[in-house]
N, C-alpha and C positions, 0 to 999 in steps of 0.2 A: 361648152359641152359638145357642140357640133364638131369642133376641131378635134376633140378627143376621139369622137366616134370615127371620123375620117382617118385619123392616125392609126387607130386600132384596125380598121378595115384594110388599110394599105399594108400594115405589118403582117396581118394574117394571110393576105394574098401573096406577099413575098415569101413567107415561110412555106406556103403550099407549093409554090413554084420551085423553091430550092429542094424540096423533098422528091420531086419527080425527075431528078437527074438520072441519066442513063449510066450503066456500068461502062467502064473503059474497055475498049476492045483488047482481046488477048489476055484476059484475066484468068489466071490459073487457080484451081481449087486448092485449098489448104490441105496439106497431107495429114494423115492420121498421126497422132503422137506415138513414139516407140513404146514397146511394152516396158513395164517396170522391171528393173534388174532383180534377180532372185535374192531373197533375204531382206528386201526393203519393206515388204508388206508384212505387217505384224498380224499373224494369225490369231494371237491371243488377245487382240484388242477388243474383240466382241465379248460382251459380258457372259458369264456362266449363270444360267438361271436354274434355280432349284425350286420346284413346286411341291409343296406339302399341304396336307390337310390337318388343321388343328381344331378339333371340335367340328363346328360347322363352317369355320372360316377357311378360305383358301389363302395360303401364304406363299408369295413368290419372293425368293431371296436372290438379289443380284450381286455377283462378285466379279471383280477384276483383279487379276494376279493373285487370286486366293483371298482377297480382302473384301469383306462385306461392306457395301456402300449404300444399299437401298433395300428396303423391304416394302412390298405392296401387299396390303391385307384387304381381301375382298370378303365382306360378310355376306351371308345368304340373302339378307334383306337390307338393302341400303347401298350407299355409294362406297367405292373403295377409298382407302386412305393410304398415305405413304409415310414411312419412317426413313429419314434420310440422314446420313452421316455427312454433314456439311463441311466440317473441318478436318475430317480424317482421324479424329481422336477416339472413335468408337462410341461416342455419345449420339444417340439417334434423336432427331427432332421430328415431331409429327407435322405433316403437311396434308391439307385436304386435297389440293391439286398441285400438279407440278409446275403450273404457270403463275402461281400467286406471288406477287411482289417482284422486286428487282433482285436478281442474283448476279453478282459480279463474276467474271470469269475466274475460275480457280484451277488454272492449268498447272501441271507438274512439269516444269522445264527440265530439271535435273534432280535426281535423287541418288543417294549412295548409302 
């Protein structure tokens, strides 16, 4: 046990000494990246949000490229819930929070 404690103390000391090294002389700062070329930034990538009032509930509809993919319903008394189109087939699934469970990445790599 004593040997383990000594080994741990020596390794901690060596790692602390290694972290206090000085920067090399003549080090140049990293230049800023060039601006993105025109046309590469997708202005339509941000979702379009439509907020409506249905009865006493506030309904927020999220669309990308004109396709509805999520609805957030906020009742006047209670917590909001979400209706999410997980597969893109138009069938909405109710979710109480957006962080429940494991959701695999569902990226669209190519569509035509």
